[in-house]
C-alpha positions as CSV (number, residue, x, y, z in Angstrom):
1,M,0.0,0.0,0.0
2,P,1.5,3.3,-1.0
3,I,2.4,5.8,1.8
4,L,1.9,9.5,1.3
5,A,3.3,12.5,3.2
6,L,1.8,15.8,2.0
7,G,1.4,19.2,3.4
8,L,3.2,22.5,4.1
9,N,5.6,23.7,6.7
10,H,8.0,26.5,7.6
11,H,10.3,25.4,4.8
12,T,7.7,25.6,2.1
13,A,5.1,28.3,3.2
14,P,5.1,31.7,4.9
15,V,3.2,32.1,8.1
16,D,0.0,33.6,6.6
17,I,-0.4,30.4,4.4
18,R,0.4,28.1,7.4
19,E,-2.2,29.9,9.5
20,R,-4.9,29.1,6.8
21,A,-4.0,25.4,7.0
22,A,-3.9,25.2,10.8
23,I,-6.3,22.8,12.5
24,A,-7.3,23.4,16.1
25,E,-6.9,20.4,18.4
26,G,-10.7,20.0,18.9
27,Q,-11.2,19.9,15.1
28,L,-8.8,17.1,14.3
29,G,-11.4,14.4,14.6
30,D,-13.7,16.1,12.0
31,A,-10.7,16.6,9.7
32,L,-9.7,12.9,10.0
33,N,-13.2,11.7,9.4
34,T,-13.7,13.7,6.2
35,L,-10.3,12.7,5.0
36,R,-11.0,9.0,5.6
37,Q,-14.2,9.3,3.5
38,I,-12.0,9.5,0.4
39,D,-12.1,6.1,-1.3
40,A,-8.4,6.0,-2.0
41,V,-7.4,6.8,1.6
42,N,-7.2,3.7,3.8
43,E,-5.4,5.2,6.8
44,A,-4.6,8.8,7.9
45,A,-3.0,11.0,10.5
46,I,-2.7,14.8,10.6
47,V,0.0,16.8,12.3
48,S,-0.9,20.4,12.8
49,T,1.4,22.8,14.7
50,C,2.4,26.5,14.3
51,N,5.1,25.5,11.9
52,R,3.5,22.7,9.9
53,T,0.3,21.0,8.7
54,E,1.2,17.6,7.4
55,I,-1.0,14.7,6.3
56,Y,0.2,11.1,6.3
57,C,-1.9,8.6,4.4
58,G,-1.9,4.9,3.5
59,M,-3.3,5.0,0.0
60,D,-4.7,2.8,-2.7
61,T,-2.9,4.9,-5.3
62,Q,0.2,6.9,-5.8
63,D,-1.9,9.9,-7.0
64,A,-1.8,12.6,-4.3
65,K,-4.4,14.8,-6.1
66,V,-7.3,13.5,-4.0
67,V,-5.6,14.6,-0.8
68,V,-4.6,18.0,-2.3
69,D,-8.3,18.5,-3.4
70,W,-9.4,17.5,0.1
71,M,-7.1,20.2,1.6
72,H,-8.6,23.0,-0.6
73,S,-12.1,21.8,0.1
74,Y,-11.7,21.4,3.9
75,F,-9.9,24.7,4.4
76,K,-12.3,26.4,1.9
77,L,-9.4,27.8,-0.2
78,R,-10.3,28.6,-3.8
79,D,-8.2,28.2,-6.9
80,Q,-5.9,25.5,-5.5
81,G,-4.2,28.3,-3.4
82,F,-2.0,25.8,-1.4
83,E,-0.5,24.2,-4.5
84,P,2.7,26.4,-4.7
85,Y,3.5,25.7,-1.1
86,L,2.9,22.0,-0.8
87,F,5.5,19.3,-0.5
88,H,4.7,15.7,-1.5
89,H,6.7,12.6,-0.5
90,S,5.8,9.0,-1.2
91,D,6.9,5.6,0.2
92,R,10.6,5.7,1.1
93,D,10.7,9.5,1.0
94,A,7.6,9.8,3.2
95,V,9.1,7.4,5.7
96,R,12.3,9.4,5.8
97,H,10.4,12.7,6.2
98,L,8.5,11.5,9.2
99,M,11.6,10.1,10.9
100,R,13.4,13.4,10.3
101,V,10.5,15.4,11.7
102,C,10.3,13.2,14.8
103,S,14.0,13.5,15.4
104,G,14.0,17.3,15.2
105,L,16.0,17.3,12.0
106,D,13.3,19.2,10.1
107,S,12.6,21.8,12.8
108,M,13.2,25.5,12.7
109,I,15.5,25.1,15.6
110,L,17.6,22.1,14.8
111,G,17.1,19.3,17.3
112,E,14.3,20.8,19.3
113,P,12.4,18.2,21.2
114,Q,8.9,19.6,21.3
115,I,7.9,18.3,17.9
116,L,8.1,14.7,19.0
117,G,5.5,15.3,21.7
118,Q,3.3,17.0,19.1
119,I,3.5,14.1,16.7
120,K,2.8,11.6,19.4
121,S,-0.3,13.6,20.2
122,A,-1.3,13.6,16.5
123,Y,-0.8,9.8,16.5
124,R,-3.1,9.4,19.6
125,D,-5.8,11.5,17.9
126,A,-5.6,9.4,14.8
127,Y,-5.7,6.2,16.8
128,D,-8.6,7.4,19.0
129,H,-10.7,8.3,15.9
130,G,-10.0,4.9,14.2
131,A,-8.1,6.5,11.4
132,L,-5.0,4.3,11.7
133,G,-4.3,0.9,10.2
134,S,-1.4,-1.5,10.7
135,E,0.9,0.2,8.2
136,L,0.8,3.8,9.5
137,S,0.8,2.5,13.1
138,T,4.0,0.6,12.4
139,L,5.5,3.7,10.7
140,F,4.7,6.1,13.5
141,Q,5.9,3.7,16.2
142,T,9.1,3.1,14.3
143,A,9.6,6.9,13.8
144,F,9.3,7.4,17.6
145,S,11.9,4.7,18.2
146,V,14.3,6.4,15.7
147,A,13.8,9.7,17.4
148,K,14.7,8.1,20.8
149,Q,17.8,6.5,19.2
150,V,18.9,9.9,17.8
151,R,18.5,11.5,21.2
152,T,20.4,8.7,22.9
153,D,23.2,8.2,20.4
154,T,23.9,11.8,19.3
155,A,24.3,15.2,21.0
156,I,21.7,16.9,18.9
157,G,19.6,18.0,21.8
158,N,22.3,18.5,24.5
159,S,23.4,22.0,23.7
160,P,21.2,25.0,24.2
161,V,20.5,27.0,21.1
162,S,18.0,29.6,22.5
163,V,18.8,32.5,24.7
164,A,16.3,31.3,27.4
165,F,17.6,27.8,27.4
166,A,21.2,29.0,27.5
167,A,20.4,31.2,30.5
168,V,19.0,28.3,32.4
169,S,21.9,26.0,31.4
170,L,24.2,28.7,32.8
171,A,22.3,28.6,36.1
172,R,22.7,24.8,36.2
173,Q,26.5,25.2,35.8
174,I,26.8,27.8,38.6
175,F,24.3,26.2,41.0
176,T,24.5,22.4,40.8
177,D,21.2,21.8,42.6
178,L,18.5,24.2,41.3
179,S,15.9,22.8,43.7
180,Q,17.7,24.8,46.4
181,Q,17.7,28.1,44.5
182,S,15.1,30.8,43.9
183,A,14.7,32.7,40.6
184,L,13.5,36.2,39.9
185,L,12.3,36.9,36.3
186,I,11.9,40.5,35.3
187,G,9.5,41.0,32.4
188,A,6.8,38.7,30.9
189,G,7.6,38.5,27.2
190,E,8.3,35.5,25.1
191,T,11.9,35.0,26.2
192,I,11.0,35.2,29.9
193,Q,8.1,32.8,29.3
194,L,10.5,30.3,27.8
195,A,13.0,30.9,30.6
196,A,10.3,30.3,33.2
197,R,9.3,27.0,31.6
198,H,12.9,25.8,31.4
199,L,13.5,26.7,35.0
200,K,10.4,24.8,36.1
201,A,11.5,21.8,34.0
202,A,14.9,22.0,35.6
203,G,13.3,21.8,39.1
204,V,14.1,25.3,40.4
205,G,13.0,25.9,44.0
206,S,10.8,28.9,43.4
207,I,10.0,31.5,40.8
208,R,8.9,35.1,41.1
209,I,7.9,37.1,38.1
210,A,8.1,40.9,38.2
211,N,6.4,43.0,35.6
212,R,4.8,46.4,35.1
213,T,1.5,44.7,34.3
214,V,1.0,42.3,37.2
215,E,-1.9,40.6,35.5
216,R,0.3,39.5,32.7
217,A,2.9,38.2,35.1
218,A,0.2,36.4,37.0
219,L,-0.8,34.4,33.9
220,L,2.8,33.1,33.5
221,A,3.2,32.6,37.3
222,D,0.0,30.4,37.3
223,E,1.5,28.3,34.5
224,V,4.8,27.6,36.2
225,G,3.6,27.6,39.8
226,G,5.3,30.8,40.7
227,E,4.4,34.2,42.2
228,A,3.7,37.4,40.4
229,I,4.8,40.8,41.8
230,A,4.8,44.4,40.5
231,L,8.0,45.8,39.1
232,S,7.9,48.3,42.0
233,E,8.4,45.4,44.4
234,M,11.6,44.2,42.8
235,P,14.0,45.8,45.3
236,T,12.5,43.8,48.1
237,A,12.6,40.6,46.0
238,L,16.2,41.0,45.0
239,P,17.9,39.7,48.2
240,N,16.0,36.4,48.0
241,A,16.9,35.7,44.4
242,D,19.8,33.4,43.5
243,I,19.1,33.6,39.8
244,I,17.9,36.8,38.1
245,I,16.9,36.8,34.4
246,S,15.8,40.1,32.9
247,S,14.2,40.9,29.6
248,T,12.1,44.0,29.4
249,A,11.4,46.6,26.7
250,S,12.8,49.4,28.9
251,T,15.0,51.9,27.1
252,L,17.0,52.6,30.4
253,P,18.5,50.1,32.9
254,I,16.1,49.0,35.6
255,L,18.7,47.3,37.8
256,G,21.6,49.4,39.0
257,K,24.8,48.8,40.8
258,G,23.5,50.3,44.1
259,A,20.4,48.1,44.2
260,V,22.5,44.9,43.6
261,Q,25.1,45.9,46.2
262,R,22.3,46.4,48.8
263,A,20.7,43.0,47.9
264,L,24.1,41.2,48.1
265,K,24.7,42.7,51.5
266,E,21.3,41.4,52.8
267,R,22.3,38.0,51.3
268,R,25.4,38.1,53.4
269,F,27.3,38.1,50.1
270,R,26.0,34.8,48.8
271,S,26.6,34.6,45.0
272,Q,24.0,35.8,42.5
273,L,23.7,35.0,38.9
274,I,22.2,37.8,36.8
275,V,21.4,37.2,33.1
276,D,20.5,40.3,31.1
277,I,19.0,39.3,27.8
278,A,17.4,42.6,27.0
279,V,18.4,44.9,24.2
280,P,18.9,47.7,25.3
281,R,20.4,46.3,28.5
282,D,18.3,46.1,31.7
283,V,21.3,45.9,34.0
284,E,24.0,48.6,34.4
285,A,27.3,47.4,33.1
286,E,29.0,48.4,36.4
287,V,27.2,45.5,38.2
288,N,29.8,43.3,36.6
289,D,32.4,44.9,38.9
290,I,30.7,43.6,42.1
291,D,32.4,40.6,43.7
292,G,30.0,37.7,44.1
293,V,27.9,38.7,41.1
294,F,28.0,36.7,37.8
295,L,26.6,39.0,35.2
296,Y,26.0,37.7,31.6
297,T,24.6,39.7,28.7
298,V,22.9,38.5,25.6
299,D,26.2,38.8,23.7
300,D,27.9,36.4,26.2
301,L,25.1,33.9,25.6
302,Q,25.2,34.3,21.8
303,A,28.8,33.1,21.7
304,V,27.7,30.0,23.6
305,I,24.7,29.5,21.4
306,E,26.7,29.8,18.2
307,E,29.1,27.2,19.4
308,N,26.2,24.9,20.3
309,R,24.5,25.4,17.0
310,Q,27.7,24.1,15.3
311,S,27.7,21.2,17.8
312,R,24.1,20.4,16.8
313,H,24.9,20.5,13.1
314,D,27.7,18.1,13.7
315,A,25.3,15.8,15.6
316,A,22.8,16.1,12.8
317,V,25.2,14.4,10.4
318,E,25.2,11.4,12.7
319,A,21.5,11.6,13.1
320,E,20.9,11.6,9.4
321,E,23.0,8.4,9.1
322,I,20.8,6.8,11.8
323,V,17.6,7.9,9.9
324,S,18.9,6.5,6.6
325,S,19.7,3.1,8.0
326,Q,16.3,3.0,9.8
327,V,14.5,3.9,6.6
328,D,16.1,0.9,4.9
329,L,15.1,-1.4,7.8
330,F,11.6,-0.1,7.8
331,M,11.1,-0.5,4.0
332,R,12.4,-4.1,4.3
333,K,10.0,-4.7,7.2
334,L,7.1,-3.2,5.1
335,Q,8.0,-5.5,2.2
336,S,8.0,-8.4,4.7
337,L,4.5,-7.4,5.8
338,E,3.3,-7.3,2.2
339,A,4.8,-10.8,1.8
340,N,3.0,-12.0,4.9
341,D,-0.3,-10.9,3.4
342,S,0.5,-12.8,0.3
343,I,1.6,-15.9,2.2
344,R,-1.6,-15.7,4.4
345,A,-3.8,-15.5,1.3
346,Y,-2.0,-18.4,-0.4
347,R,-2.3,-20.6,2.7
348,T,-6.0,-19.8,2.9
349,K,-6.5,-20.7,-0.8
350,I,-4.6,-24.0,-0.4
351,N,-6.5,-24.9,2.8
352,T,-9.8,-24.2,1.0
353,I,-8.8,-26.5,-1.9
354,K,-7.6,-29.2,0.6
355,Q,-10.8,-29.0,2.7
356,T,-13.0,-29.2,-0.3
357,A,-11.2,-32.3,-1.6
358,V,-11.1,-34.0,1.8
359,D,-14.8,-33.4,2.3
360,K,-15.5,-35.0,-1.1
361,S,-13.3,-38.0,-0.3
362,L,-14.9,-38.6,3.1
363,K,-18.3,-38.7,1.4
364,Q,-17.0,-41.2,-1.1
365,L,-15.6,-43.4,1.7
366,Q,-18.9,-43.2,3.6
367,S,-20.7,-44.3,0.5
368,G,-18.6,-47.5,0.4
369,Q,-16.2,-46.6,-2.5
370,D,-12.8,-48.4,-2.5
371,P,-10.4,-46.5,-0.1
372,E,-7.4,-46.9,-2.4
373,E,-9.3,-45.5,-5.4
374,V,-10.6,-42.6,-3.2
375,L,-7.0,-41.9,-2.0
376,Q,-5.6,-41.9,-5.5
377,Q,-8.4,-39.6,-6.6
378,L,-7.8,-37.2,-3.6
379,A,-4.1,-37.0,-4.5
380,H,-4.8,-36.4,-8.2
381,T,-7.4,-33.7,-7.4
382,L,-5.1,-31.9,-4.9
383,S,-2.1,-31.9,-7.3
384,N,-4.2,-30.7,-10.2
385,K,-5.8,-27.9,-8.2
386,V,-2.5,-26.7,-6.7
387,M,-0.7,-26.8,-10.1
388,H,-3.5,-25.3,-12.2
389,A,-2.9,-21.5,-11.5
390,P,0.9,-21.5,-11.7
391,T,1.1,-23.7,-14.8
392,T,-1.5,-21.6,-16.6
393,R,0.5,-18.4,-15.8
394,M,3.8,-20.0,-17.0
395,R,2.2,-21.0,-20.3
396,E,0.9,-17.5,-20.8
397,A,4.3,-16.1,-19.9
398,A,6.0,-18.4,-22.4
399,E,3.5,-17.3,-25.1
400,H,4.2,-13.7,-24.4
401,G,8.0,-14.1,-24.2
402,D,8.0,-13.1,-20.5
403,S,11.2,-14.7,-19.4
404,H,11.3,-12.7,-16.1
405,L,8.1,-14.3,-14.9
406,L,9.3,-17.7,-16.0
407,D,12.6,-17.2,-14.1
408,A,10.6,-16.0,-11.0
409,A,8.4,-19.1,-11.2
410,R,11.4,-21.4,-11.3
411,T,12.8,-19.7,-8.2
412,L,9.5,-19.6,-6.4
413,L,8.7,-23.2,-7.1
414,D,12.2,-24.4,-6.6
415,L,12.5,-25.9,-10.1
416,P,15.7,-26.6,-12.0
417,K,16.8,-23.9,-14.5
418,S,15.6,-24.2,-18.1
419,P,18.0,-26.2,-20.3
420,S,17.9,-23.3,-22.8
C-alpha cells in the first residue's frame, strides 16, 4: 500500500499560508473523518502545529491529487491556493520525512524536542478516531523509536540554542542543585516565558515574576507555579533571588549597581547570577564589577549558542545516518509485511482446496467406495488444483515471451533452470 506524506511547513510556506491550514486540536477528529471518507485513503494521520500542517496517508494509489483536493475543500481555499507551497513525498521519502521530523532534523530550531510530543499527540488523535491501520501505526511507532535513538546516540539535543535555554543552562553550571535556588524573572515577554518553563522543568526551588503589568505576570506565574509581583516590588525581592533573568522593553537600565550591592549585603554576600538578555540592556554594566555577582549579557550567551549550533549541526550528520539506516530497515519490514499478506492469502487458498477435496473424499468413503481408489483420486485432485494456476500463468508467460516471470516461477517453485 503506497504511503503518502503531504502538506506545508516553515520550509515551504510563509506564516500567513500556514495559518490558513492550521487545525485546532478539537477539530482534528472532524478533519480525519472527512479525509477518511475518500475512497483512495485507507489510513490517515494529521500533524498540525504552528510550523506545519502535514498529512500522512496509507493509499490505494500513488496519486496525491485526491488529498490535495481535500485540503482545498476542507480549508475552503479557492483556486488551489495551497499548490505552490505543498511538499509531496511517497513511500521511502515519506518514511524518511516522518523520521526526520520526529528527530528534530526538520525543525526551525535544529534538534528541538517539542515536535516529538506534538507528533505523538497527533498519532493518539488518529488512533482514537479509528483512522490508523497497521501500516501507519507501524510507521509512527518506528519513527518514535528512531527519534529516541537519535536523542540517545547523538548530542543533537544536548546543547542550548535559544537564549532562554542558554540562560537556564548557565544557572545549572553555577548552582549544581537548582531545587535549592530561587529565581526572579523580570518581564513577561516570550523569552521570559521560555526561561520560566525551562526553570520549572529544571526543578528550580521557586520562581517570582516581576512585571509592570501584574496581570500578565500572573498568567505566567500560574503556568509555572510561581508568584507574580509588581515591578515596584523588585527591590524587596532581589535579596531572595539566587538567579535573576531580565528581559524588558525598557530603554533605560532598571537594575543598577547600588540596588544589587544592597541586595548582596542582605544576602550576606552569597553569590548571585544575573542574566541580562534585554536589548537595550536592563542591568547597568557596572554591576559586573561587584564581587560575588556573575553578570552575563545576551552577547555572552550568543557566543555559547553559536558554538552549540555548530555542535548540533555536527550531531545532525550522525542523526541523518541513523535515519537513513532505519529507513532501509523499515522498508524491508514493510515489504515483509506485504509478503506476509500474500503468504496468508496463499495458505487460505490451499487450505480451502484441501478441505473441499477432503470433504468429497470422506463422502466417497462413507458411500462405500474403494479406499485406495478414493485416496488416488484425492491426491490427483489436490495436485491438479494446486498446479493449475501456476502452470496456466507459466504457459501465458511463455506465449508472451515473459522470461522474467518464468525465471521467477522457477525460483519460487524451486525448479531446475531451463535447459535453454
